[in-house]
C-alpha positions as semicolon CSV with decimal commas, in nm:
position;residue;x (nm);y (nm);z (nm)
1;X;-10,475;-0,360;8,095
2;X;-10,440;-0,660;7,925
3;X;-10,679;-0,532;7,645
4;X;-10,453;-0,189;7,640
5;X;-10,142;-0,410;7,562
6;X;-10,292;-0,573;7,270
7;X;-10,420;-0,244;7,133
8;X;-10,050;-0,097;7,171
9;X;-9,895;-0,412;6,991
10;X;-10,161;-0,389;6,703
11;X;-10,063;-0,002;6,638
12;X;-9,692;-0,111;6,651
13;X;-9,734;-0,390;6,376
14;X;-9,946;-0,157;6,199
15;X;-9,710;0,121;6,171
16;X;-9,368;-0,051;6,173
17;X;-9,420;-0,396;5,995
18;X;-9,643;-0,295;5,694
19;X;-9,464;-0,047;5,442
20;X;-9,798;0,044;5,269
21;X;-10,016;0,233;5,498
22;X;-10,120;0,408;5,805
23;X;-10,357;0,231;6,069
24;X;-10,690;0,349;6,013
25;X;-10,939;0,245;6,301
26;X;-10,797;0,045;6,603
27;X;-10,989;-0,221;6,805
28;X;-10,893;-0,427;7,073
29;X;-10,919;-0,732;6,814
30;X;-10,702;-0,586;6,497
31;X;-10,543;-0,294;6,301
32;X;-10,705;-0,269;5,968
33;X;-10,445;-0,241;5,690
34;X;-10,461;0,076;5,451
35;X;-10,333;-0,081;5,143
36;X;-10,144;0,106;4,871
37;X;-10,129;-0,056;4,515
38;X;-9,786;0,011;4,431
39;X;-9,619;-0,048;4,757
40;X;-9,831;-0,365;4,855
41;X;-9,954;-0,524;4,507
42;X;-9,712;-0,452;4,253
43;X;-9,432;-0,613;4,460
44;X;-9,618;-0,935;4,455
45;X;-9,692;-0,934;4,074
46;X;-9,309;-0,867;4,021
47;X;-9,195;-1,123;4,253
48;X;-9,418;-1,401;4,073
49;X;-9,329;-1,288;3,717
50;X;-9,677;-1,185;3,634
51;X;-9,545;-0,854;3,457
52;X;-9,246;-0,998;3,316
53;X;-9,193;-0,968;2,957
54;X;-9,253;-1,347;2,881
55;X;-9,598;-1,322;3,047
56;X;-9,846;-1,052;3,092
57;X;-9,582;-0,788;3,082
58;X;-9,506;-0,824;2,685
59;X;-9,606;-0,586;2,445
60;X;-9,947;-0,759;2,335
61;X;-10,003;-0,898;2,696
62;X;-10,131;-1,248;2,751
63;X;-10,463;-1,381;2,708
64;X;-10,623;-1,042;2,693
65;X;-10,459;-0,909;3,021
66;X;-10,164;-0,668;2,969
67;X;-9,941;-0,543;3,260
68;X;-9,678;-0,269;3,203
69;X;-9,332;-0,459;3,226
70;X;-9,178;-0,489;3,565
71;X;-9,470;-0,250;3,686
72;X;-9,338;0,085;3,562
73;X;-9,672;0,208;3,525
74;X;-9,892;0,164;3,832
75;X;-10,214;0,340;3,704
76;X;-10,232;0,163;3,399
77;X;-10,198;-0,191;3,566
78;X;-10,444;-0,091;3,829
79;X;-10,686;0,005;3,566
80;X;-10,610;-0,340;3,402
81;X;-10,675;-0,537;3,707
82;X;-10,987;-0,337;3,829
83;X;-11,174;-0,202;3,519
84;X;-11,081;-0,409;3,210
85;X;-11,192;-0,758;3,178
86;X;-11,551;-0,664;3,257
87;X;-11,462;-0,616;3,598
88;X;-11,413;-0,998;3,657
89;X;-11,043;-0,981;3,760
90;X;-11,112;-0,834;4,105
91;X;-11,450;-0,895;4,264
92;X;-11,476;-0,701;4,623
93;X;-11,787;-0,887;4,737
94;X;-11,617;-1,250;4,682
95;X;-11,235;-1,187;4,693
96;X;-11,143;-1,532;4,628
97;X;-11,377;-1,566;4,310
98;X;-11,177;-1,291;4,149
99;X;-11,018;-1,407;3,869
100;X;-10,662;-1,251;3,990
101;X;-10,664;-1,475;4,275
102;X;-10,836;-1,772;4,132
103;X;-10,591;-1,794;3,833
104;X;-10,258;-1,716;4,038
105;X;-10,364;-1,968;4,307
106;X;-10,463;-2,254;4,041
107;X;-10,806;-2,280;4,133
108;X;-10,919;-2,234;3,761
109;X;-10,686;-2,324;3,452
110;X;-10,381;-2,074;3,400
111;X;-10,111;-2,074;3,135
112;X;-9,849;-1,973;3,384
113;X;-9,947;-2,264;3,650
114;X;-9,972;-2,194;4,012
115;X;-9,789;-1,885;4,087
116;X;-9,927;-1,797;4,439
117;X;-10,036;-2,096;4,668
118;X;-10,347;-2,062;4,853
119;X;-10,273;-1,986;5,231
120;X;-9,956;-1,783;5,149
121;X;-9,898;-1,461;5,269
122;X;-9,925;-1,320;4,914
123;X;-10,256;-1,471;4,869
124;X;-10,377;-1,333;5,186
125;X;-10,264;-0,983;5,098
126;X;-10,426;-1,020;4,737
127;X;-10,718;-1,125;4,907
128;X;-10,764;-0,853;5,178
129;X;-10,673;-0,574;4,932
130;X;-10,967;-0,688;4,700
131;X;-11,194;-0,710;5,022
132;X;-11,093;-0,369;5,113
133;X;-11,218;-0,235;4,806
134;X;-10,914;-0,253;4,579
135;X;-10,787;0,074;4,702
136;X;-10,539;0,260;4,456
137;X;-10,373;0,459;4,762
138;X;-10,286;0,823;4,847
139;X;-10,015;1,020;4,689
140;X;-9,924;1,109;5,029
141;X;-9,833;0,783;5,124
142;X;-9,465;0,668;5,172
143;X;-9,285;0,560;4,870
144;X;-8,956;0,368;4,822
145;X;-8,646;0,580;4,782
146;X;-8,387;0,313;4,814
147;X;-8,305;-0,040;4,881
148;X;-7,971;-0,200;5,072
149;X;-7,840;-0,552;5,024
150;X;-7,686;-0,690;5,351
151;X;-7,440;-0,800;5,355
152;X;-7,286;-0,569;5,105
153;X;-6,943;-0,780;5,053
154;X;-6,836;-1,135;5,163
155;X;-6,561;-1,369;5,084
156;X;-6,728;-1,695;5,031
157;X;-6,577;-2,040;5,036
158;X;-6,616;-2,276;4,726
159;X;-6,956;-2,417;4,709
160;X;-7,059;-2,241;5,026
161;X;-7,396;-2,029;5,061
162;X;-7,484;-1,666;5,164
163;X;-7,838;-1,569;5,225
164;X;-7,896;-1,191;5,144
165;X;-8,133;-0,941;5,307
166;X;-8,296;-0,660;5,134
167;X;-8,406;-0,339;5,313
168;X;-8,638;-0,096;5,153
169;X;-8,596;0,281;5,301
170;X;-8,931;0,449;5,254
171;X;-9,001;0,832;5,214
172;X;-9,118;0,894;5,551
173;X;-8,790;0,762;5,717
174;X;-8,893;0,404;5,772
175;X;-8,731;0,062;5,701
176;X;-8,871;-0,274;5,591
177;X;-8,739;-0,625;5,531
178;X;-8,864;-0,665;5,166
179;X;-8,621;-0,960;5,084
180;X;-8,967;-1,186;5,017
181;X;-9,063;-0,983;4,702
182;X;-8,718;-0,862;4,583
183;X;-8,586;-1,015;4,242
184;X;-8,222;-1,154;4,237
185;X;-7,997;-1,164;3,944
186;X;-7,612;-1,295;3,923
187;X;-7,368;-1,149;3,670
188;X;-7,205;-1,478;3,648
189;X;-7,372;-1,800;3,711
190;X;-7,057;-1,995;3,663
191;X;-6,895;-1,806;3,988
192;X;-7,210;-1,768;4,161
193;X;-7,592;-1,858;4,145
194;X;-7,892;-1,684;4,339
195;X;-8,247;-1,837;4,415
196;X;-8,549;-1,676;4,430
197;X;-8,516;-1,627;4,808
198;X;-8,192;-1,453;4,804
199;X;-7,982;-1,738;4,861
200;X;-7,627;-1,701;4,684
201;X;-7,456;-2,028;4,629
202;X;-7,072;-1,986;4,543
203;X;-6,919;-2,198;4,243
204;X;-6,614;-2,377;4,226
205;X;-6,438;-2,129;4,006
206;X;-6,199;-1,870;4,154
207;X;-6,307;-1,493;4,087
208;X;-6,581;-1,227;4,172
209;X;-6,962;-1,240;4,118
210;X;-7,200;-0,942;4,171
211;X;-7,565;-1,034;4,246
212;X;-7,842;-0,752;4,150
213;X;-8,115;-0,718;4,415
214;X;-8,418;-0,484;4,282
215;X;-8,733;-0,399;4,436
216;X;-8,988;-0,137;4,289
217;X;-8,743;0,023;4,040
218;X;-8,446;0,051;4,306
219;X;-8,138;-0,155;4,292
220;X;-7,816;-0,252;4,500
221;X;-7,555;-0,518;4,465
222;X;-7,386;-0,772;4,680
223;X;-7,034;-0,859;4,585
224;X;-6,850;-1,193;4,687
225;X;-6,505;-1,278;4,607
226;X;-6,469;-1,657;4,590
227;X;-6,077;-1,779;4,625
228;X;-5,953;-2,097;4,551
229;X;-5,978;-2,343;4,868
230;X;-5,590;-2,412;4,842
231;X;-5,434;-2,127;5,023
232;X;-5,085;-2,027;4,898
233;X;-4,912;-1,895;5,184
234;X;-4,570;-1,835;5,023
235;X;-4,692;-1,611;4,746
236;X;-4,424;-1,531;4,494
237;X;-4,304;-1,181;4,381
238;X;-4,358;-1,118;4,028
239;X;-4,178;-0,844;3,836
240;X;-4,390;-0,562;3,753
241;X;-4,337;-0,397;3,411
242;X;-4,614;-0,124;3,498
243;X;-4,882;-0,037;3,704
244;X;-5,157;-0,289;3,577
245;X;-4,925;-0,573;3,678
246;X;-4,944;-0,467;4,067
247;X;-5,321;-0,414;4,052
248;X;-5,361;-0,786;3,889
249;X;-5,143;-0,946;4,107
250;X;-5,309;-0,780;4,401
251;X;-5,635;-0,946;4,285
252;X;-5,455;-1,279;4,202
253;X;-5,314;-1,314;4,548
254;X;-5,645;-1,288;4,731
255;X;-5,806;-1,534;4,483
256;X;-5,485;-1,786;4,577
257;X;-5,423;-1,783;4,188
258;X;-5,078;-1,784;4,042
259;X;-5,024;-1,617;3,730
260;X;-4,885;-1,807;3,393
261;X;-4,563;-1,774;3,273
262;X;-4,453;-1,476;3,030
263;X;-4,515;-1,587;2,670
264;X;-4,197;-1,658;2,464
265;X;-4,124;-1,430;2,167
266;X;-4,302;-1,617;1,916
267;X;-4,644;-1,616;2,089
268;X;-4,584;-1,269;2,171
269;X;-4,511;-1,169;1,813
270;X;-4,840;-1,329;1,659
271;X;-5,049;-1,202;1,949
272;X;-4,951;-0,848;1,908
273;X;-4,973;-0,840;1,531
274;X;-5,337;-0,991;1,534
275;X;-5,418;-0,748;1,835
276;X;-5,262;-0,420;1,703
277;X;-5,336;-0,435;1,318
278;X;-5,556;-0,758;1,260
279;X;-5,281;-0,901;1,040
280;X;-5,038;-1,184;1,068
281;X;-4,670;-1,137;1,033
282;X;-4,516;-1,273;0,729
283;X;-4,250;-1,553;0,735
284;X;-3,982;-1,288;0,675
285;X;-4,126;-1,070;0,951
286;X;-4,141;-1,359;1,203
287;X;-3,807;-1,474;1,121
288;X;-3,638;-1,118;1,164
289;X;-3,823;-1,075;1,498
290;X;-3,714;-1,401;1,640
291;X;-3,359;-1,309;1,575
292;X;-3,378;-0,994;1,709
293;X;-3,192;-1,018;2,077
294;X;-3,235;-0,639;2,163
295;X;-3,394;-0,625;2,527
296;X;-3,627;-0,394;2,431
297;X;-3,761;-0,553;2,113
298;X;-4,118;-0,601;2,218
299;X;-4,161;-0,206;2,256
300;X;-3,989;-0,158;1,943
301;X;-4,234;-0,392;1,772
302;X;-4,552;-0,249;1,907
303;X;-4,425;0,107;1,801
304;X;-4,365;-0,018;1,472
305;X;-4,717;-0,155;1,444
306;X;-4,867;0,152;1,536
307;X;-4,741;0,350;1,227
308;X;-4,844;0,079;0,972
309;X;-5,117;0,147;0,756
310;X;-5,310;-0,181;0,871
311;X;-5,345;-0,035;1,198
312;X;-5,581;0,264;1,060
313;X;-5,751;0,005;0,843
314;X;-5,816;-0,258;1,138
315;X;-5,949;0,006;1,409
316;X;-6,139;0,206;1,151
317;X;-6,341;-0,130;1,074
318;X;-6,407;-0,161;1,446
319;X;-6,536;0,192;1,489
320;X;-6,729;0,151;1,169
321;X;-6,921;-0,129;1,336
322;X;-6,972;0,088;1,648
323;X;-7,075;0,417;1,463
324;X;-7,275;0,233;1,209
325;X;-7,129;0,320;0,881
326;X;-7,422;0,197;0,675
327;X;-7,413;0,246;0,304
328;X;-7,804;0,116;0,271
329;X;-7,902;0,433;0,492
330;X;-7,642;0,679;0,363
331;X;-7,566;0,576;-0,008
332;X;-7,226;0,498;-0,140
333;X;-7,068;0,857;-0,136
334;X;-7,182;0,959;0,212
335;X;-7,083;0,627;0,358
336;X;-6,744;0,644;0,238
337;X;-6,685;0,973;0,344
338;X;-6,807;0,898;0,694
339;X;-6,575;0,590;0,692
340;X;-6,276;0,803;0,561
341;X;-6,342;1,043;0,855
342;X;-6,296;0,761;1,100
343;X;-6,008;0,600;0,929
344;X;-5,839;0,962;0,911
345;X;-5,876;1,021;1,276
346;X;-5,738;0,712;1,364
347;X;-5,419;0,730;1,120
348;X;-5,340;1,075;1,259
349;X;-5,411;0,973;1,627
350;X;-5,684;1,238;1,683
351;X;-5,752;1,239;2,061
352;X;-6,035;1,056;2,172
353;X;-6,233;1,312;2,324
354;X;-6,211;1,526;2,036
355;X;-6,326;1,241;1,809
356;X;-6,624;1,208;2,024
357;X;-6,702;1,563;2,023
358;X;-6,693;1,598;1,627
359;X;-6,959;1,332;1,631
360;X;-7,174;1,446;1,897
361;X;-7,172;1,835;1,821
362;X;-7,137;1,783;1,466
363;X;-7,292;2,050;1,241
364;X;-7,304;2,195;0,905
365;X;-7,264;2,066;0,542
366;X;-7,179;1,688;0,526
367;X;-6,916;1,772;0,271
368;X;-6,729;1,938;0,536
369;X;-6,831;1,755;0,826
370;X;-6,844;1,402;0,766
371;X;-6,900;1,286;1,121
372;X;-7,265;1,450;1,079
373;X;-7,352;1,136;0,859
374;X;-7,424;0,943;1,196
375;X;-7,739;1,131;1,219
376;X;-7,847;1,027;0,885
377;X;-7,819;0,656;1,002
378;X;-7,960;0,703;1,353
379;X;-8,253;0,931;1,260
380;X;-8,466;0,979;1,587
381;X;-8,369;1,200;1,881
382;X;-8,422;0,915;2,121
383;X;-8,227;0,658;1,921
384;X;-7,953;0,922;1,889
385;X;-7,936;0,955;2,258
386;X;-7,929;0,578;2,328
387;X;-7,682;0,501;2,055
388;X;-7,446;0,767;2,159
389;X;-7,463;0,677;2,535
390;X;-7,381;0,308;2,439
391;X;-7,112;0,404;2,216
392;X;-6,946;0,644;2,399
393;X;-7,031;0,576;2,778
394;X;-7,125;0,230;2,784
395;X;-7,456;0,317;2,941
396;X;-7,754;0,110;2,813
397;X;-8,059;0,347;2,825
398;X;-8,280;0,221;2,559
399;X;-8,501;0,001;2,822
400;X;-8,599;0,327;2,994
401;X;-8,759;0,469;2,703
402;X;-9,077;0,260;2,792
403;X;-9,006;0,180;3,156
404;X;-8,759;0,229;3,456
405;X;-8,453;0,039;3,374
406;X;-8,481;-0,308;3,521
407;X;-8,142;-0,351;3,597
408;X;-7,995;0,004;3,668
409;X;-8,132;0,326;3,796
410;X;-8,239;0,502;3,484
411;X;-8,577;0,608;3,460
412;X;-8,799;0,755;3,187
413;X;-8,713;1,100;3,276
414;X;-8,340;1,023;3,240
415;X;-8,394;0,872;2,896
416;X;-8,619;1,184;2,764
417;X;-8,359;1,408;2,952
418;X;-8,083;1,262;2,704
419;X;-8,322;1,283;2,427
420;X;-8,414;1,641;2,469
421;X;-8,056;1,703;2,355
422;X;-8,120;1,587;2,001
423;X;-8,497;1,713;1,944
424;X;-8,324;2,017;1,745
425;X;-8,130;1,801;1,464
426;X;-8,261;1,829;1,084
427;X;-8,118;1,829;0,776
428;X;-8,164;2,069;0,497
429;X;-8,076;2,032;0,142
430;X;-7,877;2,304;-0,084
431;X;-7,652;2,351;-0,371
432;X;-7,359;2,206;-0,209
433;X;-7,564;1,924;-0,070
434;X;-7,710;1,847;0,275
435;X;-7,647;2,030;0,583
436;X;-7,704;1,929;0,939
437;X;-7,896;2,203;1,122
438;X;-7,969;2,262;1,503
439;X;-8,277;2,510;1,525
440;X;-8,622;2,498;1,624
441;X;-8,583;2,202;1,914
442;X;-8,923;2,056;1,980
443;X;-9,039;2,011;2,341
444;X;-8,973;1,673;2,481
445;X;-9,286;1,540;2,704
446;X;-9,277;1,269;2,935
447;X;-9,486;1,004;2,772
448;X;-9,712;0,908;3,108
449;X;-9,724;1,235;3,300
450;X;-9,731;1,476;2,996
451;X;-9,505;1,695;3,184
452;X;-9,197;1,863;3,006
453;X;-8,860;1,684;3,047
454;X;-8,578;1,929;3,004
455;X;-8,240;1,860;2,852
456;X;-8,007;1,691;3,120
457;X;-7,722;1,444;3,119
458;X;-7,716;1,128;3,271
459;X;-7,687;1,156;3,667
460;X;-7,739;1,531;3,669
461;X;-8,065;1,681;3,802
462;X;-8,309;1,803;3,572
463;X;-8,305;2,199;3,520
464;X;-8,612;2,411;3,543
465;X;-8,572;2,497;3,163
466;X;-8,370;2,379;2,885
467;X;-8,031;2,512;2,866
468;X;-7,944;2,807;2,627
469;X;-7,741;2,729;2,281
470;X;-7,662;2,466;2,111
471;X;-7,750;2,154;2,340
472;X;-7,538;1,899;2,198
473;X;-7,224;2,106;2,248
474;X;-7,301;2,129;2,614
475;X;-7,342;1,724;2,612
476;X;-7,029;1,665;2,418
477;X;-6,854;1,888;2,694
478;X;-6,997;1,716;2,949
479;X;-6,950;1,371;2,791
480;X;-6,578;1,421;2,729
481;X;-6,470;1,577;3,070
482;X;-6,193;1,403;3,248
483;X;-6,426;1,352;3,558
484;X;-6,715;1,219;3,345
485;X;-6,773;0,857;3,526
486;X;-6,798;0,666;3,213
487;X;-6,628;0,818;2,935
488;X;-6,263;0,717;2,988
489;X;-6,362;0,390;3,150
490;X;-6,589;0,283;2,893
491;X;-6,313;0,335;2,608
492;X;-6,027;0,135;2,803
493;X;-6,276;-0,112;2,883
494;X;-6,314;-0,165;2,535
495;X;-5,944;-0,170;2,425
496;X;-5,879;-0,386;2,738
497;X;-6,133;-0,631;2,652
498;X;-5,990;-0,654;2,270
499;X;-5,641;-0,715;2,405
500;X;-5,694;-0,926;2,702
501;X;-6,014;-1,127;2,566
502;X;-6,241;-1,017;2,846
503;X;-6,354;-0,676;2,945
504;X;-6,306;-0,551;3,305
505;X;-6,680;-0,475;3,259
506;X;-6,843;-0,756;3,084
507;X;-7,055;-0,717;2,833
508;X;-6,782;-0,457;2,721
509;X;-7,068;-0,162;2,689
510;X;-7,287;-0,231;2,955
511;X;-7,165;-0,023;3,230
512;X;-7,430;0,010;3,531
513;X;-7,452;-0,004;3,897
514;X;-7,522;-0,388;3,912
515;X;-7,261;-0,489;3,700
516;X;-6,957;-0,400;3,848
517;X;-6,602;-0,430;3,709
518;X;-6,407;-0,747;3,809
519;X;-6,114;-0,517;3,925
520;X;-6,242;-0,157;3,965
521;X;-5,919;-0,054;4,076
522;X;-5,758;-0,147;3,739
523;X;-6,044;0,005;3,544
524;X;-5,980;0,365;3,741
525;X;-5,611;0,359;3,670
526;X;-5,657;0,294;3,327
527;X;-5,911;0,540;3,296
528;X;-5,671;0,803;3,475
529;X;-5,372;0,692;3,258
530;X;-5,587;0,751;2,933
531;X;-5,703;1,100;3,058
532;X;-5,350;1,202;3,164
533;X;-5,237;1,124;2,828
534;X;-5,506;1,354;2,689
535;X;-5,702;1,080;2,569
536;X;-5,401;0,947;2,354
537;X;-5,523;0,587;2,187
538;X;-5,173;0,485;2,074
539;X;-5,043;0,578;2,434
540;X;-5,304;0,328;2,576
541;X;-5,217;0,028;2,352
542;X;-4,842;0,098;2,454
543;X;-4,955;0,076;2,841
544;X;-5,143;-0,226;2,800
545;X;-4,901;-0,431;2,563
546;X;-4,628;-0,313;2,774
547;X;-4,757;-0,499;3,078
548;X;-4,638;-0,820;3,190
549;X;-5,032;-0,920;3,207
550;X;-5,050;-0,884;2,827
551;X;-4,769;-1,081;2,787
552;X;-4,861;-1,380;2,981
553;X;-4,873;-1,718;2,806
554;X;-5,183;-1,901;2,733
555;X;-5,071;-2,204;2,881
556;X;-5,217;-2,261;3,235
557;X;-5,103;-2,388;3,572
558;X;-5,238;-2,594;3,826
559;X;-5,420;-2,264;4,003
560;X;-5,525;-2,091;3,712
561;X;-5,677;-2,362;3,461
562;X;-6,018;-2,246;3,545
563;X;-5,973;-1,875;3,566
564;X;-6,087;-1,683;3,276
565;X;-6,191;-1,366;3,453
566;X;-5,892;-1,234;3,652
567;X;-5,611;-1,216;3,351
568;X;-5,394;-1,474;3,533
569;X;-5,303;-1,606;3,188
570;X;-5,399;-1,525;2,795
571;X;-5,730;-1,628;2,662
572;X;-5,764;-1,778;2,341
573;X;-5,955;-1,557;2,123
574;X;-6,124;-1,629;1,814
575;X;-6,032;-1,403;1,526
576;X;-6,262;-1,164;1,383
577;X;-6,433;-1,290;1,059
578;X;-6,230;-1,060;0,838
579;X;-5,910;-1,121;1,016
580;X;-5,950;-1,467;0,976
581;X;-6,005;-1,442;0,585
582;X;-5,724;-1,214;0,530
583;X;-5,495;-1,490;0,748
584;X;-5,629;-1,747;0,495
585;X;-5,545;-1,529;0,168
586;X;-5,222;-1,424;0,327
587;X;-5,115;-1,763;0,446
588;X;-5,242;-1,937;0,079
589;X;-5,090;-1,633;-0,106
590;X;-5,398;-1,596;-0,322
591;X;-5,581;-1,285;-0,232
592;X;-5,971;-1,216;-0,267
593;X;-6,146;-1,008;-0,516
594;X;-6,441;-0,861;-0,300
595;X;-6,731;-0,742;-0,524
596;X;-6,735;-0,378;-0,577
597;X;-6,374;-0,328;-0,463
598;X;-6,031;-0,256;-0,652
599;X;-5,820;-0,559;-0,665
600;X;-5,584;-0,592;-0,366
601;X;-5,836;-0,508;-0,093
602;X;-5,818;-0,705;0,201
603;X;-6,126;-0,795;0,416
604;X;-6,032;-0,539;0,688
605;X;-6,032;-0,238;0,446
606;X;-6,406;-0,333;0,347
607;X;-6,584;-0,011;0,490
608;X;-6,902;-0,143;0,349
609;X;-7,048;-0,412;0,590
610;X;-7,292;-0,499;0,302
611;X;-7,036;-0,620;0,052
612;X;-7,144;-0,980;0,015
613;X;-6,926;-1,272;0,121
614;X;-7,021;-1,599;0,279
615;X;-6,720;-1,675;0,481
616;X;-6,752;-1,316;0,663
617;X;-7,115;-1,342;0,701
618;X;-7,060;-1,715;0,829
619;X;-6,812;-1,653;1,086
620;X;-7,007;-1,356;1,244
621;X;-6,936;-1,006;1,064
622;X;-7,219;-0,737;1,199
623;X;-7,449;-0,573;1,008
624;X;-7,420;-0,244;1,198
625;X;-7,807;-0,202;1,274
626;X;-7,725;-0,113;1,641
627;X;-7,404;0,001;1,810
628;X;-7,390;-0,303;2,033
629;X;-7,069;-0,501;2,045
630;X;-7,305;-0,810;2,040
631;X;-7,356;-0,765;1,684
632;X;-7,024;-0,923;1,613
633;X;-7,065;-1,297;1,712
634;X;-6,772;-1,528;1,822
635;X;-6,979;-1,828;1,914
636;X;-6,852;-2,123;1,708
637;X;-7,086;-2,342;1,494
638;X;-7,066;-2,673;1,307
639;X;-7,119;-2,477;1,008
640;X;-6,796;-2,270;1,073
641;X;-6,596;-2,618;1,132
642;X;-6,733;-2,779;0,824
643;X;-6,663;-2,474;0,586
644;X;-6,287;-2,442;0,712
645;X;-6,242;-2,821;0,669
646;X;-6,431;-2,878;0,308
647;X;-6,467;-2,510;0,160
648;X;-6,406;-2,559;-0,220
649;X;-6,291;-2,189;-0,199
650;X;-6,033;-2,236;0,070
651;X;-5,900;-2,567;-0,088
652;X;-5,839;-2,370;-0,413
653;X;-5,617;-2,106;-0,245
654;X;-5,441;-2,376;-0,071
655;X;-5,371;-2,581;-0,406
656;X;-5,341;-2,284;-0,626
657;X;-5,037;-2,341;-0,874
658;X;-4,954;-1,959;-0,788
659;X;-5,000;-1,971;-0,428
660;X;-4,747;-1,969;-0,170
661;X;-4,728;-2,356;-0,073
662;X;-4,678;-2,415;-0,440
663;X;-4,401;-2,160;-0,424
664;X;-4,235;-2,293;-0,139
665;X;-4,252;-2,641;-0,224
666;X;-4,080;-2,545;-0,570
667;X;-3,795;-2,321;-0,421
668;X;-3,707;-2,530;-0,080
669;X;-3,567;-2,845;-0,208
670;X;-3,462;-2,924;0,166
671;X;-3,775;-3,081;0,327
672;X;-3,666;-2,934;0,668
673;X;-3,634;-2,591;0,515
674;X;-3,986;-2,608;0,370
675;X;-4,134;-2,722;0,711
676;X;-3,965;-2,437;0,866
677;X;-4,111;-2,180;0,609
678;X;-4,470;-2,343;0,634
679;X;-4,440;-2,297;1,023
680;X;-4,311;-1,976;1,011
681;X;-4,614;-1,871;0,734
682;X;-4,916;-2,020;0,939
683;X;-4,761;-2,019;1,306
684;X;-4,520;-1,738;1,284
685;X;-4,283;-1,970;1,462
686;X;-4,024;-2,247;1,389
687;X;-4,149;-2,624;1,456
688;X;-4,015;-2,792;1,763
689;X;-3,795;-3,086;1,697
690;X;-4,071;-3,353;1,714
691;X;-4,294;-3,149;1,481
692;X;-4,001;-3,098;1,219
693;X;-3,946;-3,456;1,211
694;X;-4,319;-3,556;1,195
695;X;-4,391;-3,325;0,904
696;X;-4,019;-3,407;0,712
697;X;-4,133;-3,782;0,766
698;X;-4,451;-3,725;0,581
699;X;-4,297;-3,534;0,318
700;X;-4,019;-3,806;0,266
701;X;-4,290;-4,067;0,226
702;X;-4,480;-3,894;-0,018
703;X;-4,174;-3,757;-0,219
704;X;-4,361;-3,816;-0,557
705;X;-4,644;-3,608;-0,452
706;X;-4,418;-3,328;-0,281
707;X;-4,621;-3,052;-0,357
708;X;-4,946;-3,223;-0,259
709;X;-4,806;-3,328;0,063
710;X;-4,705;-2,985;0,153
711;X;-5,046;-2,873;0,046
712;X;-5,149;-3,147;0,306
713;X;-4,932;-2,997;0,587
714;X;-5,080;-2,640;0,517
715;X;-5,447;-2,747;0,502
716;X;-5,373;-2,921;0,861
717;X;-5,218;-2,624;0,997
718;X;-5,483;-2,396;0,875
719;X;-5,746;-2,609;1,032
720;X;-5,555;-2,617;1,389
721;X;-5,665;-2,431;1,682
722;X;-5,333;-2,261;1,682
723;X;-5,415;-2,079;1,351
724;X;-5,777;-2,011;1,403
725;X;-5,728;-1,840;1,722
726;X;-5,529;-1,551;1,878
727;X;-5,351;-1,691;2,178
């Protein structure tokens, strides 16, 4: 009877405790394990970083041993372990002498150090697998179909911890705890970190953090809300200018965070000028607005900015970065025509869905369809699919070209299904110039399975054959449909990130299930509003600018001084390189002559990102080699600080005899009036009494060198945070 119980226990453990296998032959002493390479061995290699891109998973491998990155190609990894290296990596007769085990456990020198200690469960699994004859497993063995993180959501106290459990579901319906071999990653280490064991530690900053768990190509997410430890029992009721305010206030209430006060007119004036048209208000414009007492003056100001030429200049510059207006690839004439199409689309307020369709489904002579120039810059079908997915959907699929996306659900089949939409794209020359044609599409073949992959959009099932007709038109219709899960959300997130200093999804163009929005209800509401407006870009700007959230002051209070995620205050935003340089030229009154452009061109009008200019390069102008928002850099550097402080070119503008400072010093004999004009010119506001008194005193002490003293004041203003940042 006792032996029968042991046998039953062994069978139960073999069936329910090991995810890899069935039970082969049962004795009274043990149940031999039936191994499956993908289920039993790959998770160990992934968990300890053996197939990471910094180790044996990089393109050239490491010390002659190469694994597929993140284990995307099990047959190749199996061959590398069992057949390459003259068979020394696994020795069935002497499993512990195998290089795989000896190096990983530190018994022989290993550049990666001790990864799998002797005596650990992983060590025993590798040893037993080798002793069993390194079986690969059967195609009929169960495989992972999904994973689930538990708990899914939790409110965590500051500095508290929460262990996670990851459960994998297999194709035969069984579930197993795979926490030990799952990989974890936080989307914001400042809000919450996670260790290798899946224990989340909350930070001391209020907000919401997402932690990704991944196992054998499947992913899931844990979300934690981390409120301030000091509760606000009597939370105030704030005015709501539109739906944005209600959704942000709802989140702030949960976090025990109070929003800052609404910014004053001077702050709003400067902020909205820079955000909408990338240009500072002049002293006269600032003075006129600050004397306006009409209750709707802010809405009137936004409306007037939307009609200015600078609006089209500024946003054409930004879209030229994303859509890669590249003179080196296109030549001067085609690149300029491409840029003019983008700018004209913005100037005429072309609906965004139409703007997108005209690029995705572009066809015909380049002279009649300038948007087709995109396909002259991005020339490979896979790159076309990846670039347009990132630009218009905010979905990065490039990783899935070579392996399953490490942080999302996209597989190689998904990637090549998108690529298949573009295999017919080609160009043909003629008397009237080049034309984009869509004919004779090549068959797309999966690089590992060698099976055909038919065109299908992300998140949709693959059909049994390629769809008839021009595939890109079908893709464009799917992409721009109001119900598309990414199209409207991606665009409003880009606009929101521009105006508020941080996207609801961050990075702006990285939408994935493992990187959820900080306020999903707000993202959905903005996307619905945008779609309901028939994708009207200007109406979206009106909506955002009209909210109380956008109009909040940058001055923090005691509850939100560390909050930079939840829009409880305005964030300081460094100006784009072109905007900052234009501001320097405008305030100094000395324009720049850019190479190859007519006199009077401003930096935001430079359609050619290759126009040589040291300042623009130093302050992060993108080179347009990718569609990634990350190409434009905002990280400060010592070189930038030193340049603004010491640049001979900037000094020459401030001290120019025909410049604005010299003119103001000559035309305003009264020192107080001169100081007021300088403050209006550089800061778009009047000075406070203490500021006016200090500046007037400095001018008085240097009366014999009054112009130079005025230049000193201008130089100090230009080097201040108030000038260099939008706030």
